[in-house]
PAVEXMAR-899196 format. One line per field, with one value per atom (N, C-alpha, C): x, y, z; atom name. Coordinates in nm, 2 decimals. Layout:
px <- c(X,...);
py <- c(Y,...);
pz <- c(Z,...);
mimi <- c(CA,...);
***
This chain:
px <- c(0.08,0.00,0.09,0.19,0.28,0.35,0.39,0.46,0.37,0.24,0.15,0.12,0.11,0.08,0.20,0.32,0.44,0.43,0.39,0.38,0.27,0.16,0.06,0.10,0.18,0.23,0.32,0.39,0.49,0.42,0.30,0.23,0.13,0.15,0.08,-0.07,-0.10,-0.24,-0.33,-0.27,-0.35,-0.33,-0.44,-0.42,-0.47,-0.51,-0.55,-0.53,-0.52,-0.52,-0.63,-0.72,-0.83,-0.81,-0.84,-0.84,-0.98,-1.01,-1.14,-1.14,-1.27,-1.29,-1.41,-1.39,-1.51,-1.46,-1.56,-1.53,-1.53,-1.60,-1.63,-1.57,-1.57,-1.53,-1.38,-1.34,-1.20,-1.16,-1.03,-0.92,-0.89,-0.86,-0.82,-0.76,-0.66,-0.61,-0.70,-0.68,-0.76,-0.72,-0.82,-0.80,-0.71,-0.72,-0.64,-0.49,-0.48,-0.34,-0.27,-0.35,-0.30,-0.27,-0.36,-0.33,-0.20,-0.17,-0.04,0.08,0.07,0.18,0.18,0.06,0.06,0.11,0.09,0.14,0.30,0.36,0.50,0.55,0.47,0.51,0.49,0.41,0.37,0.40,0.41,0.44,0.34,0.28,0.20,0.05,0.01,-0.14,-0.21,-0.34,-0.43,-0.47,-0.49,-0.53,-0.67,-0.75,-0.88,-0.93,-1.05,-1.12,-1.25,-1.27,-1.39,-1.46,-1.55,-1.59,-1.57,-1.58,-1.55,-1.68,-1.69,-1.81,-1.82,-1.71,-1.71,-1.72,-1.74,-1.75,-1.85,-1.98,-2.08,-2.04,-1.95,-1.92,-1.79,-1.72,-1.60,-1.63,-1.55,-1.56,-1.51,-1.60,-1.57,-1.45,-1.42,-1.31,-1.18,-1.18,-1.06,-1.04,-1.16,-1.15,-1.10,-1.15,-1.10,-0.95,-0.90,-0.76,-0.68,-0.73,-0.66,-0.66,-0.76,-0.77,-0.70,-0.65,-0.58,-0.56,-2.60,-2.56,-2.59,-2.57,-2.61,-2.74,-2.71,-2.82,-2.79,-2.86,-2.84,-2.70,-2.66,-2.53,-2.42,-2.43,-2.32,-2.32,-2.43,-2.43,-2.38,-2.41,-2.36,-2.21,-2.16,-2.02,-1.94,-2.01,-1.95,-1.94,-2.04,-2.04,-1.93,-1.92,-1.81,-1.67,-1.65,-1.52,-1.49,-1.59,-1.56,-1.53,-1.60,-1.57,-1.43,-1.40,-1.27,-1.15,-1.18,-1.07,-1.05,-1.15,-1.15,-1.15,-1.19,-1.20,-1.12,-1.10,-1.04,-1.15,-1.12,-1.21,-1.36,-1.38,-1.51,-1.60,-1.72,-1.82,-1.93,-1.98,-2.08,-2.17,-2.30,-2.41,-2.51,-2.50,-2.58,-2.67,-2.74,-2.82,-2.74,-2.62,-2.54,-2.41,-2.36,-2.23,-2.24,-2.16,-2.15,-2.00,-1.94,-1.81,-1.79,-1.69,-1.67,-1.52,-1.50,-1.37,-1.26,-1.29,-1.19,-1.12,-0.99,-0.91,-0.83,-0.83,-0.76,-0.63,-0.52,-0.39,-0.33,-0.27,-0.27,-0.40,-0.42,-0.53,-0.49,-0.59,-0.56,-0.48,-0.39,-0.32,-0.41,-0.50,-0.59,-0.71,-0.73,-0.84,-0.92,-1.05,-1.12,-1.10,-1.10,-1.08,-1.21,-1.21,-1.34,-1.40,-1.53,-1.61,-1.70,-1.68,-1.77,-1.86,-1.98,-2.08,-2.10,-2.09,-2.12,-2.27,-2.32,-2.47,-2.48,-2.60,-2.64,-2.75,-2.78,-2.89,-3.02,-3.13,-3.26,-3.29,-3.37,-3.46,-3.40,-3.27,-3.21,-3.15,-3.14,-3.06,-3.11,-3.24,-3.29,-3.25,-3.27,-3.24,-3.09,-3.01,-2.86,-2.82,-2.88,-2.85,-2.89,-3.00,-3.04,-2.93,-2.89,-2.78,-2.66,-2.62,-2.50,-2.51,-2.62,-2.64,-2.64,-2.69,-2.69,-2.56,-2.50,-2.39,-2.25,-2.25,-2.12,-2.04,-1.91,-1.82,-1.80,-1.86,-1.85,-1.93,-1.95,-2.03,-1.96,-1.96,-1.90,-2.01,-2.01,-2.11,-2.05,-2.12,-2.09,-2.20,-2.17,-2.27,-2.30,-2.37,-2.39,-2.51,-2.59,-2.70,-2.68,-2.73,-2.72,-2.78,-2.71,-2.76,-2.79,-2.74,-2.77,-2.70,-2.57,-2.50,-2.57,-2.62,-2.69,-2.81,-2.89,-3.02,-2.99,-2.89,-2.86,-2.80,-2.72,-2.66,-2.77,-2.87,-2.98,-3.06,-3.08,-3.15,-3.06,-2.93,-2.84,-2.83,-2.83,-2.83,-2.95,-3.06,-3.18,-3.17,-3.12,-3.11,-3.01,-2.90,-2.79,-2.85,-2.93,-2.99,-3.08,-3.16,-3.25,-3.17,-3.05,-2.97,-2.89,-2.90,-2.83,-2.69,-2.66,-2.52,-2.51,-2.39,-2.38,-2.33,-2.41,-2.38,-2.25,-2.22,-2.10,-1.97,-1.98,-1.86,-1.86,-1.96,-1.97,-1.89,-1.79,-1.71,-1.79,-1.76,-1.83,-1.72,-1.73,-1.64,-1.72,-1.70,-1.75,-1.65,-1.69,-1.60,-1.63,-1.53,-1.56,-1.45,-1.49,-1.39,-1.34,-1.22,-1.17,-1.10,-1.11,-1.05,-1.02,-0.89,-0.86,-0.81,-0.87,-0.83,-0.89,-0.84,-0.88,-1.03,-1.09,-1.23,-1.31,-1.41,-1.49,-1.56,-1.62,-1.69,-1.60,-1.48,-1.39,-1.34,-1.33,-1.29,-1.40,-1.53,-1.64,-1.65,-1.63,-1.63,-1.52,-1.40,-1.30,-1.33,-1.39,-1.43,-1.54,-1.63,-1.73,-1.67,-1.57,-1.50,-1.43,-1.36,-1.29,-1.39,-1.50,-1.60,-1.66,-1.69,-1.75,-1.65,-1.52,-1.43,-1.42,-1.43,-1.42,-1.54,-1.66,-1.78,-1.87,-1.85,-1.95,-2.03,-2.11,-2.19,-2.31,-2.29,-2.40,-2.42,-2.33,-2.34,-2.37,-2.49,-2.54,-2.46,-2.45,-2.37,-2.41,-2.54,-2.57,-2.52,-2.51,-2.45,-2.30,-2.24,-2.09,-2.06,-2.14,-2.12,-2.14,-2.24,-2.27,-2.16,-2.09,-2.00,-1.85,-1.83,-1.69,-1.67,-1.56,-1.50,-1.42,-1.47,-1.41,-1.39,-1.28,-1.26,-1.14,-1.14,-1.03,-1.02,-0.90,-0.88,-0.99,-1.02,-1.12,-1.26,-1.29,-1.42,-1.41,-1.30,-1.28,-1.28,-1.22,-1.22,-1.36,-1.44,-1.58,-1.66,-1.64,-1.71,-1.68,-1.55,-1.51,-1.56,-1.56,-1.61,-1.76,-1.83,-1.98,-2.00,-1.91,-1.92,-1.91,-1.81,-1.80,-1.92,-1.97,-2.10,-2.21,-2.21,-2.32,-2.31,-2.20,-2.19,-2.06,-1.97,-1.85,-1.75,-1.70,-1.59,-1.45,-1.45,-1.34,-1.38,-1.29,-1.32,-1.21,-1.25,-1.16,-1.17,-1.06,-1.06,-1.00,-1.06,-1.01,-1.00,-0.88,-0.86,-0.92,-1.02,-1.09,-1.04,-0.91,-0.84,-0.72,-0.64,-0.53,-0.40,-0.40,-0.27,-0.26,-0.26,-0.27,-0.15,-0.03,0.08,0.07,0.03,0.01,-0.11,-0.22,-0.33,-0.30,-0.22,-0.18,-0.11,-0.01,0.06,-0.03,-0.12,-0.21,-0.31,-0.35,-0.44,-0.37,-0.24,-0.17,-0.13,-0.10,-0.05,-0.16,-0.27,-0.36,-0.50,-0.53,-0.67,-0.67,-0.61,-0.63,-0.59,-0.48,-0.45,-0.56,-0.66,-0.76,-0.90,-0.91,-1.04,-1.07);
py <- c(-0.12,0.00,0.13,0.12,0.24,0.26,0.15,0.17,0.22,0.18,0.23,0.38,0.41,0.55,0.64,0.59,0.67,0.69,0.59,0.60,0.70,0.70,0.79,0.93,0.95,1.08,1.14,1.05,1.10,1.13,1.09,1.10,1.22,1.32,1.44,1.42,1.30,1.27,1.25,1.23,1.21,1.33,1.36,1.46,1.42,1.29,1.24,1.09,1.04,0.90,0.88,0.79,0.76,0.62,0.60,0.47,0.43,0.31,0.26,0.25,0.24,0.23,0.14,0.04,-0.04,-0.13,-0.17,-0.26,-0.40,-0.43,-0.56,-0.60,-0.50,-0.53,-0.56,-0.66,-0.70,-0.71,-0.70,-0.68,-0.53,-0.49,-0.35,-0.33,-0.24,-0.20,-0.09,-0.06,0.05,0.18,0.26,0.37,0.48,0.52,0.63,0.58,0.46,0.40,0.40,0.36,0.36,0.51,0.60,0.74,0.79,0.75,0.79,0.74,0.61,0.56,0.64,0.67,0.74,0.88,0.94,1.08,1.08,0.97,0.96,0.93,0.86,0.81,0.90,1.00,1.10,1.24,1.33,1.47,1.56,1.52,1.61,1.59,1.46,1.43,1.46,1.49,1.50,1.36,1.34,1.21,1.22,1.11,1.11,0.97,0.96,0.83,0.82,0.71,0.70,0.56,0.57,0.67,0.63,0.72,0.69,0.62,0.49,0.42,0.40,0.39,0.37,0.50,0.61,0.74,0.75,0.70,0.71,0.64,0.54,0.46,0.51,0.60,0.66,0.77,0.78,0.89,1.02,1.12,1.24,1.32,1.32,1.38,1.32,1.18,1.11,1.12,1.11,1.12,1.25,1.36,1.49,1.51,1.45,1.45,1.37,1.25,1.17,1.23,1.29,1.34,1.48,1.57,1.71,1.75,0.57,0.61,0.75,0.79,0.93,0.96,0.98,1.01,1.13,1.15,1.27,1.26,1.14,1.12,1.17,1.13,1.17,1.32,1.38,1.53,1.60,1.55,1.60,1.59,1.47,1.45,1.54,1.57,1.66,1.80,1.84,1.97,1.98,1.87,1.87,1.88,1.80,1.81,1.94,2.00,2.14,2.24,2.23,2.33,2.31,2.18,2.15,2.18,2.17,2.20,2.35,2.43,2.58,2.66,2.61,2.70,2.64,2.73,2.69,2.70,2.63,2.63,2.60,2.49,2.46,2.40,2.45,2.39,2.33,2.22,2.15,2.07,2.09,2.01,1.97,1.84,1.79,1.68,1.61,1.50,1.38,1.36,1.24,1.27,1.39,1.42,1.55,1.56,1.69,1.70,1.82,1.84,1.99,2.02,2.16,2.20,2.31,2.38,2.28,2.23,2.15,2.22,2.22,2.27,2.16,2.16,2.05,2.11,2.04,2.08,1.95,1.94,2.05,2.06,2.17,2.18,2.14,2.10,2.05,2.17,2.13,2.23,2.29,2.21,2.26,2.32,2.45,2.52,2.59,2.57,2.48,2.34,2.24,2.10,2.05,2.01,1.98,1.85,1.85,1.73,1.70,1.59,1.55,1.44,1.44,1.33,1.24,1.11,1.01,0.97,0.95,0.92,0.77,0.72,0.58,0.59,0.47,0.47,0.49,0.51,0.52,0.40,0.41,0.52,0.63,0.61,0.70,0.82,0.82,0.92,1.06,1.08,1.22,1.28,1.21,1.26,1.30,1.21,1.23,1.35,1.36,1.47,1.60,1.61,1.73,1.77,1.67,1.70,1.75,1.68,1.72,1.86,1.90,2.04,2.14,2.11,2.20,2.21,2.09,2.08,2.05,1.98,1.93,2.02,2.00,2.07,2.01,1.89,1.82,1.69,1.62,1.50,1.39,1.27,1.16,1.05,0.98,0.88,0.78,0.67,0.56,0.54,0.52,0.50,0.35,0.30,0.15,0.10,0.19,0.16,0.25,0.21,0.29,0.43,0.53,0.67,0.72,0.65,0.69,0.82,0.84,0.96,1.08,1.07,1.18,1.22,1.12,1.14,1.21,1.16,1.22,1.36,1.38,1.51,1.61,1.57,1.66,1.70,1.60,1.63,1.72,1.69,1.77,1.91,1.93,2.06,2.15,2.08,2.15,2.19,2.09,2.12,2.22,2.22,2.33,2.46,2.48,2.61,2.65,2.55,2.58,2.63,2.58,2.62,2.74,2.80,2.93,2.90,2.78,2.75,2.73,2.75,2.74,2.60,2.53,2.39,2.39,2.49,2.48,2.49,2.54,2.55,2.44,2.35,2.25,2.12,2.08,1.96,1.83,1.75,1.62,1.52,1.40,1.29,1.16,1.10,0.97,0.86,0.77,0.66,0.55,0.51,0.42,0.32,0.20,0.09,0.10,0.04,0.03,-0.10,-0.16,-0.29,-0.29,-0.26,-0.25,-0.39,-0.43,-0.55,-0.57,-0.67,-0.68,-0.72,-0.78,-0.82,-0.76,-0.68,-0.61,-0.71,-0.82,-0.91,-0.98,-1.02,-1.08,-0.98,-0.85,-0.75,-0.73,-0.73,-0.72,-0.84,-0.96,-1.08,-1.08,-1.04,-1.03,-0.92,-0.81,-0.71,-0.76,-0.84,-0.90,-0.99,-1.08,-1.16,-1.08,-0.97,-0.89,-0.83,-0.77,-0.71,-0.81,-0.93,-1.04,-1.07,-1.08,-1.11,-1.00,-0.88,-0.76,-0.73,-0.74,-0.70,-0.82,-0.94,-1.04,-1.03,-1.13,-1.13,-1.04,-0.91,-0.82,-0.74,-0.74,-0.67,-0.76,-0.74,-0.82,-0.77,-0.85,-0.81,-0.68,-0.64,-0.51,-0.39,-0.42,-0.31,-0.30,-0.42,-0.41,-0.34,-0.36,-0.29,-0.14,-0.10,0.04,0.11,0.03,0.09,0.07,0.02,-0.02,0.03,0.10,0.13,0.01,-0.07,-0.20,-0.22,-0.29,-0.33,-0.26,-0.24,-0.17,-0.03,0.03,0.17,0.27,0.25,0.35,0.34,0.21,0.20,0.26,0.23,0.29,0.44,0.50,0.65,0.70,0.63,0.68,0.66,0.55,0.53,0.64,0.68,0.78,0.92,0.95,1.07,1.09,0.98,0.98,1.03,0.98,1.02,1.17,1.23,1.38,1.45,1.39,1.45,1.44,1.34,1.32,1.40,1.47,1.55,1.54,1.44,1.42,1.53,1.60,1.70,1.63,1.52,1.44,1.29,1.20,1.06,0.99,0.92,0.83,0.69,0.64,0.51,0.40,0.28,0.16,0.05,-0.01,-0.12,-0.24,-0.30,-0.42,-0.54,-0.57,-0.69,-0.71,-0.82,-0.85,-0.82,-0.77,-0.73,-0.58,-0.53,-0.38,-0.30,-0.34,-0.26,-0.25,-0.36,-0.36,-0.27,-0.28,-0.19,-0.05,-0.02,0.12,0.18,0.11,0.16,0.18,0.09,0.11,0.23,0.24,0.36,0.49,0.50,0.62,0.66,0.55,0.58,0.57,0.50,0.47,0.52,0.56,0.61,0.75,0.78,0.91,1.03,1.02,1.14,1.18,1.09,1.12,1.14,1.14,1.16,1.31);
pz <- c(0.00,0.00,0.00,0.08,0.09,-0.04,-0.11,-0.23,-0.34,-0.34,-0.44,-0.41,-0.29,-0.25,-0.30,-0.28,-0.33,-0.48,-0.55,-0.70,-0.74,-0.67,-0.69,-0.66,-0.55,-0.51,-0.62,-0.69,-0.79,-0.92,-0.94,-1.07,-1.06,-1.15,-1.15,-1.19,-1.24,-1.29,-1.17,-1.05,-0.93,-0.83,-0.75,-0.65,-0.51,-0.50,-0.37,-0.36,-0.23,-0.20,-0.10,-0.13,-0.04,0.02,0.15,0.21,0.26,0.27,0.32,0.47,0.52,0.67,0.69,0.78,0.82,0.93,1.02,1.13,1.08,0.96,0.92,0.78,0.68,0.55,0.55,0.47,0.46,0.31,0.28,0.37,0.39,0.50,0.52,0.66,0.67,0.80,0.86,0.98,1.05,0.98,0.94,0.85,0.90,1.03,1.08,1.10,1.13,1.14,1.00,0.90,0.76,0.72,0.75,0.71,0.77,0.89,0.95,0.87,0.82,0.73,0.60,0.55,0.42,0.43,0.55,0.57,0.56,0.61,0.61,0.47,0.39,0.26,0.15,0.17,0.06,0.10,-0.01,0.01,-0.05,-0.16,-0.24,-0.23,-0.24,-0.25,-0.12,-0.14,-0.03,0.01,0.14,0.20,0.26,0.24,0.29,0.31,0.37,0.40,0.32,0.25,0.16,0.19,0.28,0.37,0.51,0.60,0.74,0.80,0.77,0.81,0.96,1.02,1.17,1.25,1.18,1.25,1.36,1.34,1.44,1.57,1.57,1.69,1.75,1.69,1.75,1.85,1.95,2.04,1.97,1.96,1.88,1.93,2.06,2.12,2.07,2.08,2.04,1.89,1.81,1.67,1.62,1.68,1.64,1.67,1.78,1.81,1.71,1.68,1.58,1.44,1.41,1.27,1.26,1.38,1.38,1.25,1.02,1.02,1.02,0.93,0.91,1.00,1.13,1.22,1.30,1.41,1.49,1.56,1.59,1.66,1.56,1.44,1.34,1.32,1.31,1.29,1.41,1.53,1.65,1.66,1.62,1.62,1.52,1.40,1.31,1.37,1.44,1.50,1.60,1.68,1.79,1.72,1.62,1.55,1.50,1.43,1.37,1.48,1.59,1.69,1.76,1.78,1.84,1.74,1.62,1.52,1.50,1.54,1.51,1.63,1.75,1.87,1.98,2.08,2.21,2.32,2.43,2.55,2.51,2.44,2.39,2.50,2.51,2.59,2.50,2.53,2.45,2.53,2.50,2.57,2.46,2.41,2.31,2.36,2.27,2.30,2.34,2.28,2.30,2.37,2.37,2.43,2.50,2.61,2.68,2.74,2.73,2.79,2.81,2.89,2.93,2.92,2.86,2.85,2.79,2.67,2.60,2.49,2.49,2.38,2.32,2.19,2.11,2.06,2.08,2.03,1.98,1.86,1.76,1.68,1.62,1.53,1.39,1.31,1.18,1.10,1.02,0.94,0.83,0.77,0.68,0.75,0.72,0.78,0.68,0.68,0.77,0.72,0.82,0.78,0.72,0.59,0.52,0.57,0.58,0.61,0.50,0.44,0.32,0.37,0.31,0.35,0.23,0.25,0.15,0.16,0.04,0.03,-0.01,0.02,-0.02,-0.12,-0.18,-0.28,-0.20,-0.28,-0.22,-0.13,-0.02,0.01,0.10,0.14,0.24,0.17,0.04,-0.04,-0.02,-0.03,-0.02,0.12,0.22,0.36,0.37,0.32,0.33,0.24,0.12,0.03,0.09,0.15,0.22,0.33,0.40,0.50,0.44,0.33,0.26,0.21,0.16,0.11,0.22,0.34,0.45,0.53,0.55,0.65,0.60,0.48,0.44,0.35,0.35,0.26,0.12,0.11,-0.02,-0.01,-0.12,-0.14,-0.21,-0.16,-0.22,-0.24,-0.36,-0.39,-0.48,-0.49,-0.59,-0.68,-0.81,-0.91,-0.91,-0.80,-0.79,-0.87,-0.92,-1.01,-1.14,-1.25,-1.37,-1.35,-1.38,-1.38,-1.24,-1.13,-1.00,-0.97,-1.01,-0.99,-1.05,-1.17,-1.24,-1.16,-1.12,-1.05,-0.92,-0.84,-0.71,-0.72,-0.82,-0.84,-0.87,-0.95,-0.98,-0.85,-0.77,-0.64,-0.55,-0.54,-0.46,-0.51,-0.64,-0.69,-0.65,-0.65,-0.60,-0.45,-0.37,-0.23,-0.20,-0.27,-0.25,-0.28,-0.38,-0.41,-0.31,-0.25,-0.14,-0.02,0.00,0.11,0.08,-0.03,-0.07,-0.11,-0.16,-0.19,-0.35,-0.40,-0.55,-0.59,-0.66,-0.70,-0.78,-0.86,-0.94,-0.86,-0.74,-0.65,-0.54,-0.55,-0.44,-0.49,-0.41,-0.45,-0.45,-0.55,-0.56,-0.61,-0.55,-0.59,-0.61,-0.73,-0.76,-0.72,-0.63,-0.59,-0.68,-0.77,-0.88,-0.89,-0.95,-0.97,-1.12,-1.14,-1.27,-1.29,-1.41,-1.44,-1.59,-1.63,-1.77,-1.82,-1.94,-1.99,-2.13,-2.21,-2.35,-2.37,-2.26,-2.27,-2.16,-2.20,-2.10,-2.00,-2.06,-1.97,-1.87,-1.92,-1.83,-1.72,-1.75,-1.66,-1.55,-1.60,-1.51,-1.41,-1.47,-1.39,-1.28,-1.32,-1.22,-1.11,-1.15,-1.06,-0.96,-1.01,-0.92,-0.82,-0.86,-0.77,-0.66,-0.71,-0.61,-0.51,-0.56,-0.47,-0.38,-0.43,-0.35,-0.23,-0.26,-0.16,-0.06,-0.11,-0.02,0.07,0.01,0.08,0.11,0.04,0.04,-0.09,-0.12,-0.25,-0.25,-0.24,-0.23,-0.36,-0.45,-0.57,-0.69,-0.75,-0.86,-0.98,-1.09,-1.21,-1.27,-1.27,-1.33,-1.24,-1.11,-1.02,-1.04,-1.06,-1.08,-1.21,-1.31,-1.44,-1.43,-1.35,-1.33,-1.25,-1.17,-1.07,-1.12,-1.24,-1.28,-1.42,-1.44,-1.58,-1.62,-1.72,-1.74,-1.89,-1.92,-2.06,-2.12,-2.25,-2.32,-2.28,-2.29,-2.24,-2.30,-2.43,-2.48,-2.41,-2.37,-2.30,-2.16,-2.10,-1.96,-1.97,-2.07,-2.08,-2.10,-2.18,-2.20,-2.07,-2.00,-1.87,-1.77,-1.76,-1.67,-1.71,-1.84,-1.89,-1.86,-1.86,-1.83,-1.69,-1.60,-1.46,-1.45,-1.52,-1.52,-1.57,-1.68,-1.74,-1.64,-1.56,-1.47,-1.34,-1.32,-1.20,-1.11,-1.15,-1.07,-1.11,-1.01,-1.03,-1.01,-0.93,-0.91,-0.91,-0.94,-0.94,-0.85,-0.75,-0.67,-0.73,-0.77,-0.84,-0.76,-0.76,-0.70,-0.81,-0.81,-0.91,-0.85,-0.92,-0.87,-0.94,-0.91,-0.96,-0.88,-0.91,-0.83,-0.90,-1.02,-1.09,-1.08,-0.96,-0.94,-0.99,-0.97,-1.04,-1.19,-1.25,-1.40,-1.43,-1.36,-1.38,-1.36,-1.26,-1.23,-1.35,-1.41,-1.52,-1.64,-1.67,-1.78,-1.76,-1.63,-1.60,-1.62,-1.58,-1.59,-1.73,-1.81,-1.95,-2.06,-2.03,-2.14,-2.12,-1.99,-1.96,-1.91,-1.80,-1.73,-1.82,-1.90,-1.98,-2.08,-2.10,-2.20,-2.15,-2.01,-1.95,-1.95);
mimi <- c(N,CA,C,N,CA,C,N,CA,C,N,CA,C,N,CA,C,N,CA,C,N,CA,C,N,CA,C,N,CA,C,N,CA,C,N,CA,C,N,CA,C,N,CA,C,N,CA,C,N,CA,C,N,CA,C,N,CA,C,N,CA,C,N,CA,C,N,CA,C,N,CA,C,N,CA,C,N,CA,C,N,CA,C,N,CA,C,N,CA,C,N,CA,C,N,CA,C,N,CA,C,N,CA,C,N,CA,C,N,CA,C,N,CA,C,N,CA,C,N,CA,C,N,CA,C,N,CA,C,N,CA,C,N,CA,C,N,CA,C,N,CA,C,N,CA,C,N,CA,C,N,CA,C,N,CA,C,N,CA,C,N,CA,C,N,CA,C,N,CA,C,N,CA,C,N,CA,C,N,CA,C,N,CA,C,N,CA,C,N,CA,C,N,CA,C,N,CA,C,N,CA,C,N,CA,C,N,CA,C,N,CA,C,N,CA,C,N,CA,C,N,CA,C,N,CA,C,N,CA,C,N,CA,C,N,CA,C,N,CA,C,N,CA,C,N,CA,C,N,CA,C,N,CA,C,N,CA,C,N,CA,C,N,CA,C,N,CA,C,N,CA,C,N,CA,C,N,CA,C,N,CA,C,N,CA,C,N,CA,C,N,CA,C,N,CA,C,N,CA,C,N,CA,C,N,CA,C,N,CA,C,N,CA,C,N,CA,C,N,CA,C,N,CA,C,N,CA,C,N,CA,C,N,CA,C,N,CA,C,N,CA,C,N,CA,C,N,CA,C,N,CA,C,N,CA,C,N,CA,C,N,CA,C,N,CA,C,N,CA,C,N,CA,C,N,CA,C,N,CA,C,N,CA,C,N,CA,C,N,CA,C,N,CA,C,N,CA,C,N,CA,C,N,CA,C,N,CA,C,N,CA,C,N,CA,C,N,CA,C,N,CA,C,N,CA,C,N,CA,C,N,CA,C,N,CA,C,N,CA,C,N,CA,C,N,CA,C,N,CA,C,N,CA,C,N,CA,C,N,CA,C,N,CA,C,N,CA,C,N,CA,C,N,CA,C,N,CA,C,N,CA,C,N,CA,C,N,CA,C,N,CA,C,N,CA,C,N,CA,C,N,CA,C,N,CA,C,N,CA,C,N,CA,C,N,CA,C,N,CA,C,N,CA,C,N,CA,C,N,CA,C,N,CA,C,N,CA,C,N,CA,C,N,CA,C,N,CA,C,N,CA,C,N,CA,C,N,CA,C,N,CA,C,N,CA,C,N,CA,C,N,CA,C,N,CA,C,N,CA,C,N,CA,C,N,CA,C,N,CA,C,N,CA,C,N,CA,C,N,CA,C,N,CA,C,N,CA,C,N,CA,C,N,CA,C,N,CA,C,N,CA,C,N,CA,C,N,CA,C,N,CA,C,N,CA,C,N,CA,C,N,CA,C,N,CA,C,N,CA,C,N,CA,C,N,CA,C,N,CA,C,N,CA,C,N,CA,C,N,CA,C,N,CA,C,N,CA,C,N,CA,C,N,CA,C,N,CA,C,N,CA,C,N,CA,C,N,CA,C,N,CA,C,N,CA,C,N,CA,C,N,CA,C,N,CA,C,N,CA,C,N,CA,C,N,CA,C,N,CA,C,N,CA,C,N,CA,C,N,CA,C,N,CA,C,N,CA,C,N,CA,C,N,CA,C,N,CA,C,N,CA,C,N,CA,C,N,CA,C,N,CA,C,N,CA,C,N,CA,C,N,CA,C,N,CA,C,N,CA,C,N,CA,C,N,CA,C,N,CA,C,N,CA,C,N,CA,C,N,CA,C,N,CA,C,N,CA,C,N,CA,C,N,CA,C,N,CA,C,N,CA,C,N,CA,C,N,CA,C,N,CA,C,N,CA,C,N,CA,C,N,CA,C,N,CA,C,N,CA,C,N,CA,C,N,CA,C,N,CA,C,N,CA,C,N,CA,C,N,CA,C,N,CA,C,N,CA,C,N,CA,C,N,CA,C,N,CA,C,N,CA,C,N,CA,C);
***
């Protein structure tokens, strides 16, 4: 992982490295521990978690210090983190947490420290999108169904305008898979095996196809361009296969320069 992160850091086609987070999904190290290693291994790229699934069960005081669902607890935790990252001698009395005169040192270097919200497919999407429009600094999603990104971006655009925010300046990231190979169907089948091993057998073949840029480089380029047309300002890519160094080279040389 650290070697791949160094290669990404050296390649100007990338501007961020994202790590996963979950108490159950495998294989993965603990996200904040991994970020510590990546901080030492990289110099240029932004680092982030896509997405912090364990956030609602983490202590917000400890999390805010380490970092220097989507329910009331999460929104309260976000408020706590923002205040600790930006204020001294913080007093807080909420529904789930209460504390008095807490000052966090050190504060995050990046100010303000951005908080992005990741959304799920329906039926929870509208509720989450409204929260993202009101409270978040950006939005991350996965196109796990055909045209899901476009539909959710249209809703989020409406909610952003209702909240008095400019959609054209609002950051969006599509979290997407990629598998480059001579045969699209074989690339999709390998991606499904990869995702099944990672999450369990929860993604049907049509979902894998919607969520994966797969096949020849020209097909992958078009798949990624469609994400941009559908509302993604950035794309976070995961190689859904086991030949990752080879895939990385093809991605850098044959796909990304043309997206």
